[in-house]
C-alpha positions as CSV (number, residue, x, y, z in Angstrom):
1,M,-9.3,-17.9,-8.6
2,Y,-5.4,-18.3,-8.7
3,F,-2.7,-15.5,-8.8
4,L,0.6,-16.0,-10.1
5,K,3.4,-13.5,-10.4
6,T,5.9,-13.9,-13.2
7,R,9.2,-11.9,-13.5
8,G,10.2,-10.0,-16.6
9,T,13.8,-10.0,-18.3
10,D,15.3,-6.5,-19.3
11,K,13.2,-5.9,-22.0
12,I,9.7,-7.5,-20.9
13,P,8.0,-6.2,-17.6
14,D,6.9,-8.0,-14.4
15,F,3.4,-9.4,-15.0
16,I,0.3,-10.8,-13.0
17,Q,-1.8,-13.5,-14.1
18,L,-5.4,-14.3,-12.8
19,R,-6.6,-17.5,-13.5
20,D,-10.0,-19.3,-12.9
21,D,-10.7,-22.9,-11.2
22,Q,-10.2,-24.5,-14.5
23,F,-6.8,-22.9,-14.7
24,V,-8.0,-20.6,-17.7
25,L,-6.6,-17.4,-18.1
26,I,-8.7,-14.4,-16.6
27,A,-6.3,-11.7,-16.7
28,H,-2.9,-10.7,-17.4
29,F,-1.6,-7.3,-16.5
30,K,1.9,-5.4,-15.7
31,T,2.9,-5.1,-12.0
32,S,3.5,-1.5,-12.6
33,N,0.2,0.1,-12.5
34,P,-2.0,-2.9,-11.0
35,V,-5.1,-0.8,-9.6
36,Q,-5.8,0.8,-13.0
37,S,-5.8,-2.9,-14.6
38,I,-7.8,-4.3,-11.9
39,K,-10.5,-1.5,-12.5
40,K,-10.5,-2.0,-16.1
41,L,-10.8,-6.0,-15.7
42,G,-13.9,-5.2,-13.4
43,L,-12.2,-7.1,-10.5
44,E,-12.3,-4.4,-7.9
45,K,-13.6,-6.6,-5.2
46,Y,-10.4,-8.3,-5.1
47,E,-8.2,-5.1,-5.7
48,D,-6.9,-5.2,-2.0
49,Q,-6.2,-8.7,-2.1
50,I,-4.4,-8.3,-5.4
51,V,-2.3,-5.5,-4.9
52,K,-1.2,-7.0,-1.3
53,L,-0.1,-10.1,-3.1
54,I,2.1,-8.2,-5.6
55,E,3.8,-6.7,-2.7
56,E,4.0,-10.0,-0.8
57,V,4.4,-13.1,-2.9
58,P,7.7,-14.3,-4.6
59,F,7.9,-14.5,-8.2
60,G,6.7,-17.8,-9.8
61,K,4.5,-19.0,-6.5
62,L,1.0,-19.9,-7.3
63,Y,-1.3,-18.7,-4.9
64,K,-5.2,-19.3,-4.4
65,L,-7.5,-16.1,-3.8
């Protein structure tokens, strides 16, 4: 699975993309409330990793989970 953080604009918020190994989009959610989105998508086992990446990884850098 791949993680990508994208920067928003004035009107569009920052988003997170999660993609599978074939780079198909699995999830797309705002950075403002990631825990709720992670639970809603059923990705609880990756919750700690994703929250840590949101805080640490720069925008536009692709990261493999």
